[in-house]
VOBA-1610 file (N, C-alpha, C; in pm, whole numbers, padded with zeros to 5 digits, always signed):
BEGIN
Unk+00105-00087-00016Unk-00007+00010-00014Unk+00065+00098+00015Unk+00044+00237-00132Unk+00110+00374-00088Unk+00089+00444-00018Unk-00049+00411+00021Unk-00084+00590+00095Unk-00261+00599+00083Unk-00273+00601+00202Unk-00496+00574+00189Unk-00528+00718+00150Unk-00641+00721+00093Unk-00697+00881+00052Unk-00804+00837+00066Unk-00828+01008+00134Unk-01007+00955+00200Unk-01101+01004+00082Unk-01229+00926+00140Unk-01326+00877-00009Unk-01357+01006-00048Unk-01351+01038-00221Unk-01408+01133-00233Unk-01291+01217-00288Unk-01178+01148-00251Unk-01023+01263-00249Unk-00957+01167-00371Unk-01044+01120-00458Unk-00944+01079-00568Unk-00860+01153-00680Unk-00960+01207-00736Unk-00880+01337-00848Unk-00796+01419-00772Unk-00785+01445-00649Unk-00726+01524-00619Unk-00579+01487-00644Unk-00607+01381-00517Unk-00486+01325-00557Unk-00408+01306-00569Unk-00479+01179-00730Unk-00411+01151-00895Unk-00309+01327-00889Unk-00382+01423-00914Unk-00379+01534-00947Unk-00213+01554-00887Unk-00221+01595-00794Unk-00077+01622-00664Unk+00054+01494-00660Unk-00005+01361-00716Unk+00102+01243-00802Unk+00108+01303-00883Unk+00065+01353-01000Unk+00101+01372-01097Unk+00142+01538-01153Unk+00202+01605-01011Unk+00224+01754-01026Unk+00145+01857-01156Unk+00010+01868-01135Unk-00068+01910-01257Unk-00174+01831-01251Unk-00311+01927-01349Unk-00449+01914-01302Unk-00436+01770-01438Unk-00550+01700-01419Unk-00538+01564-01530Unk-00658+01571-01577Unk-00679+01563-01702Unk-00860+01578-01779Unk-00920+01417-01716Unk-01001+01431-01663Unk-01096+01277-01659Unk-01194+01237-01720Unk-01230+01147-01812Unk-01278+01101-01882Unk-01424+01009-01835Unk-01551+01042-01844Unk-01641+00943-01779Unk-01712+00867-01902Unk-01764+00748-01906Unk-01816+00660-02023Unk-01974+00751-01964Unk-02062+00736-02110Unk-02128+00774-02126Unk-02242+00732-02056Unk-02231+00564-02102Unk-02312+00461-02098Unk-02248+00389-02006Unk-02359+00312-01914Unk-02262+00184-01772Unk-02286+00091-01856Unk-02162+00008-01848Unk-02144-00131-01908Unk-02249-00231-01826Unk-02319-00335-01851Unk-02374-00426-01736Unk-02230-00506-01694Unk-02279-00539-01565Unk-02154-00637-01467Unk-02208-00755-01568Unk-02069-00858-01544Unk-02086-00976-01542Unk-02040-01046-01395Unk-02175-01086-01358Unk-02151-01213-01242Unk-02048-01326-01263Unk-02044-01371-01120Unk-01927-01521-01236Unk-02075-01619-01187Unk-02190-01571-01183Unk-02333-01672-01190Unk-02341-01644-01374Unk-02273-01563-01398Unk-02318-01550-01551Unk-02234-01646-01634Unk-02044-01636-01607Unk-01962-01731-01613Unk-01991-01870-01621Unk-02076-01886-01512Unk-02124-02044-01515Unk-02254-02062-01559Unk-02334-01959-01611Unk-02444-01994-01725Unk-02446-02072-01815Unk-02533-02099-01864Unk-02519-02170-02060Unk-02427-02031-02128Unk-02353-02101-02283Unk-02285-02038-02375Unk-02409-01916-02408Unk-02517-01934-02416Unk-02547-01814-02492Unk-02591-01697-02409Unk-02568-01735-02285Unk-02604-01614-02147Unk-02417-01521-02130Unk-02312-01677-02168Unk-02131-01614-02205Unk-02171-01508-02275Unk-02248-01537-02391Unk-02179-01440-02574Unk-02295-01365-02522Unk-02390-01320-02458Unk-02453-01201-02448Unk-02332-01086-02399Unk-02262-01111-02365Unk-02136-00975-02308Unk-02070-00925-02434Unk-02140-00815-02491Unk-02065-00802-02638Unk-01961-00735-02629Unk-01986-00634-02503Unk-01863-00501-02506Unk-01754-00574-02414Unk-01620-00488-02421Unk-01511-00458-02314Unk-01558-00474-02171Unk-01501-00557-02080Unk-01628-00552-01964Unk-01486-00633-01800Unk-01501-00510-01689Unk-01431-00550-01589Unk-01510-00690-01493Unk-01440-00762-01463Unk-01484-00883-01373Unk-01513-00832-01231Unk-01532-00880-01161Unk-01540-00821-01015Unk-01567-01002-00949Unk-01481-01092-00931Unk-01460-01167-00844Unk-01422-01201-00720Unk-01520-01301-00652Unk-01550-01251-00534Unk-01545-01375-00429Unk-01426-01356-00406Unk-01363-01479-00331Unk-01449-01468-00181Unk-01553-01509-00113Unk-01631-01477-00023Unk-01658-01643+00097Unk-01533-01631+00237Unk-01574-01749+00325Unk-01491-01831+00326Unk-01488-01872+00390Unk-01439-01998+00391Unk-01363-02105+00300Unk-01204-02130+00306Unk-01162-02229+00205Unk-01148-02321+00182Unk-01192-02425+00084Unk-01219-02563+00174Unk-01196-02631+00004Unk-01110-02718-00006Unk-01069-02834-00060Unk-01260-02929-00132Unk-01196-02917-00312Unk-01375-02964-00307Unk-01322-02963-00463Unk-01437-03048-00544Unk-01417-03047-00694Unk-01589-02958-00712Unk-01627-02987-00624Unk-01804-02901-00655Unk-01849-02904-00540Unk-02010-02868-00504Unk-02071-02822-00421Unk-01971-02716-00273Unk-02136-02708-00180Unk-02048-02672-00057Unk-02084-02494-00087Unk-02033-02389+00022Unk-02069-02290+00075Unk-01883-02229+00061Unk-01912-02063+00023Unk-01811-01983+00048Unk-01690-02074-00067Unk-01496-02078-00059Unk-01432-02049-00189Unk-01422-02233-00193Unk-01452-02314-00265Unk-01464-02471-00224Unk-01331-02421-00397Unk-01252-02501-00376Unk-01099-02486-00457Unk-01165-02514-00636Unk-01190-02647-00671Unk-01178-02681-00785Unk-01304-02617-00863Unk-01487-02547-00834Unk-01486-02427-00885Unk-01440-02349-00890Unk-01417-02257-00737Unk-01350-02169-00768Unk-01178-02108-00873Unk-01130-02218-00886Unk-01033-02210-00973Unk-01075-02248-01127Unk-01192-02358-01129Unk-01229-02304-01312Unk-01293-02167-01328Unk-01366-02065-01208Unk-01444-01983-01227Unk-01244-01865-01291Unk-01173-01881-01222Unk-01062-01785-01262Unk-01048-01837-01395Unk-01007-01946-01385Unk-00951-02006-01568Unk-01060-01902-01685Unk-01192-01950-01640Unk-01313-01875-01705Unk-01256-01724-01688Unk-01244-01673-01644Unk-01248-01488-01627Unk-01125-01490-01716Unk-01003-01573-01695Unk-00847-01555-01749Unk-00943-01574-01923Unk-00968-01703-01948Unk-00978-01736-02060Unk-01092-01642-02197Unk-01158-01581-02103Unk-01310-01482-02180Unk-01242-01354-02236Unk-01275-01373-02354Unk-01192-01193-02462Unk-01242-01145-02389Unk-01360-01065-02338Unk-01423-01000-02336Unk-01362-00911-02191Unk-01339-01048-02143Unk-01302-00955-02001Unk-01120-00919-02001Unk-01141-00776-01993Unk-01048-00713-02012Unk-00925-00655-01850Unk-01024-00694-01749Unk-00916-00658-01622Unk-01058-00726-01443Unk-00981-00771-01408Unk-01017-00852-01254Unk-00980-00731-01137Unk-01124-00687-01078Unk-01118-00675-00954Unk-01179-00783-00863Unk-01059-00874-00783Unk-01080-00963-00717Unk-01128-00911-00505Unk-01232-00958-00552Unk-01304-00932-00391Unk-01257-01036-00299Unk-01174-00975-00192Unk-01155-01133-00089Unk-01238-01061+00066Unk-01346-01196+00118Unk-01355-01134+00239Unk-01376-01306+00305Unk-01198-01301+00343Unk-01259-01499+00369Unk-01139-01435+00542Unk-01221-01502+00612Unk-01119-01654+00754Unk-01046-01696+00674Unk-01045-01756+00537Unk-00921-01910+00550Unk-01006-02026+00546Unk-00907-02115+00592Unk-00955-02242+00557Unk-00806-02292+00526Unk-00858-02395+00429Unk-00761-02502+00403Unk-00632-02423+00352Unk-00506-02527+00360Unk-00370-02460+00320Unk-00436-02509+00168Unk-00405-02632+00099Unk-00428-02668+00019Unk-00523-02622-00087Unk-00621-02606-00061Unk-00683-02515-00108Unk-00623-02362-00182Unk-00632-02320-00104Unk-00543-02169-00074Unk-00465-02131-00205Unk-00367-02230-00191Unk-00237-02228-00291Unk-00347-02279-00341Unk-00397-02346-00432Unk-00452-02383-00588Unk-00525-02227-00615Unk-00622-02196-00525Unk-00685-02030-00542Unk-00544-01970-00576Unk-00461-01974-00488Unk-00365-01894-00553Unk-00270-01867-00654Unk-00278-02007-00684Unk-00192-02017-00828Unk-00314-02026-00957Unk-00413-01997-00964Unk-00502-01966-01076Unk-00495-01820-01050Unk-00489-01759-01002Unk-00439-01590-00968Unk-00349-01572-01034Unk-00271-01682-00987Unk-00086-01569-01062Unk-00131-01613-01162Unk-00175-01741-01241Unk-00205-01755-01438Unk-00282-01605-01460Unk-00368-01573-01401Unk-00465-01459-01413Unk-00309-01356-01436Unk-00282-01311-01344Unk-00234-01206-01336Unk-00149-01209-01480Unk-00097-01293-01541Unk+00049-01257-01612Unk-00067-01263-01733Unk-00193-01253-01755Unk-00271-01264-01894Unk-00372-01080-01896Unk-00392-01038-01760Unk-00472-00947-01753Unk-00424-00865-01632Unk-00522-00708-01643Unk-00459-00662-01534Unk-00568-00676-01413Unk-00531-00707-01286Unk-00583-00781-01115Unk-00532-00623-01088Unk-00687-00594-01037Unk-00665-00545-00848Unk-00756-00637-00729Unk-00685-00638-00631Unk-00723-00662-00467Unk-00795-00639-00403Unk-00863-00624-00398Unk-01022-00542-00235Unk-01019-00662-00183Unk-00978-00588-00021Unk-00978-00732+00084Unk-01096-00618+00123Unk-01192-00730+00144Unk-01327-00702+00237Unk-01337-00637+00404Unk-01438-00741+00517Unk-01388-00753+00597Unk-01294-00839+00633Unk-01290-00899+00644Unk-01164-01002+00651Unk-01110-01066+00534Unk-00939-01097+00496Unk-00840-01190+00486Unk-00758-01213+00586Unk-00821-01337+00641Unk-00673-01337+00693Unk-00679-01540+00615Unk-00543-01562+00678Unk-00506-01632+00710Unk-00471-01749+00518Unk-00590-01794+00516Unk-00572-01854+00362Unk-00640-01744+00309Unk-00684-01672+00333Unk-00789-01507+00255Unk-00669-01398+00235Unk-00614-01412+00333Unk-00435-01318+00293Unk-00316-01374+00221Unk-00326-01539+00215Unk-00253-01628+00092Unk-00280-01585-00002Unk-00392-01622-00087Unk-00407-01582-00163Unk-00446-01468-00250Unk-00392-01354-00168Unk-00400-01238-00234Unk-00276-01204-00267Unk-00191-01313-00227Unk-00021-01307-00232Unk+00078-01335-00389Unk-00019-01202-00468Unk-00004-01206-00586Unk+00037-01082-00699Unk+00136-01065-00793Unk+00170-00925-00809Unk+00056-00841-00872Unk-00021-00782-00777Unk-00130-00678-00795Unk-00130-00614-00713Unk-00229-00489-00736Unk-00195-00408-00610Unk-00339-00456-00550Unk-00315-00370-00383Unk-00366-00468-00317Unk-00467-00312-00211Unk-00586-00301-00269Unk-00683-00266-00165Unk-00710-00309-00019Unk-00743-00241+00116Unk-00801-00233+00238Unk-00875-00154+00257Unk-01012-00221+00307Unk-01048-00087+00406Unk-01012-00098+00540Unk-01062+00027+00594Unk-00991+00080+00749Unk-01047-00048+00807Unk-01134-00113+00805Unk-01151-00210+00929Unk-01083-00359+00872Unk-01035-00348+00777Unk-01042-00457+00727Unk-00888-00611+00832Unk-00948-00712+00891Unk-00868-00760+00999Unk-00791-00881+00839Unk-00649-00844+00889Unk-00583-00981+00787Unk-00416-00979+00830Unk-00414-01091+00779Unk-00237-01151+00850Unk-00213-01279+00828Unk-00149-01337+00895Unk-00128-01490+00816Unk-00157-01541+00967Unk-00218-01655+00941Unk-00213-01777+01064Unk-00159-01759+01155Unk-00002-01744+01124Unk+00112-01729+01243Unk+00068-01634+01338Unk+00026-01482+01265Unk+00044-01404+01357Unk-00134-01378+01479Unk-00218-01462+01443Unk-00327-01467+01511Unk-00288-01577+01628Unk-00217-01698+01555Unk-00170-01781+01672Unk-00114-01727+01771Unk-00015-01640+01717Unk+00060-01576+01838Unk+00015-01470+01950Unk-00101-01467+01901Unk-00192-01371+02033Unk-00323-01471+02071
//
């Protein structure tokens, strides 16, 4: 993290960083967002995304090993979803939103490796929610900018075990 910026001060902060006023362009229309459910729907729905888009990949809940089902971040379906985002040519960038207390170390590493592949092909930004601890912290250890909320609880399992 390079700097904390108060809400609403983004333009002023960037102007200060580049030593002068910047010209801001805002889109005339709002593009449809893509959810993870759209990616798992039949191909005809995926093909309905006609414009370039930015995907938000929500990684929320405990991290578990598995090939299907369950709640939270199950390694098999999550890796598959990340691969679908990576290979979809219409998705030009990805925001990975993490809100997880962690869980399985092997599942966390499988998800992290899929995110590493993603960062090699598309711009990725990580956003940490209320908690990105243990495995939730580990999956965000990729080559991408990381943004945290003021109250985000984050750290490795060793930090919590010592306290």
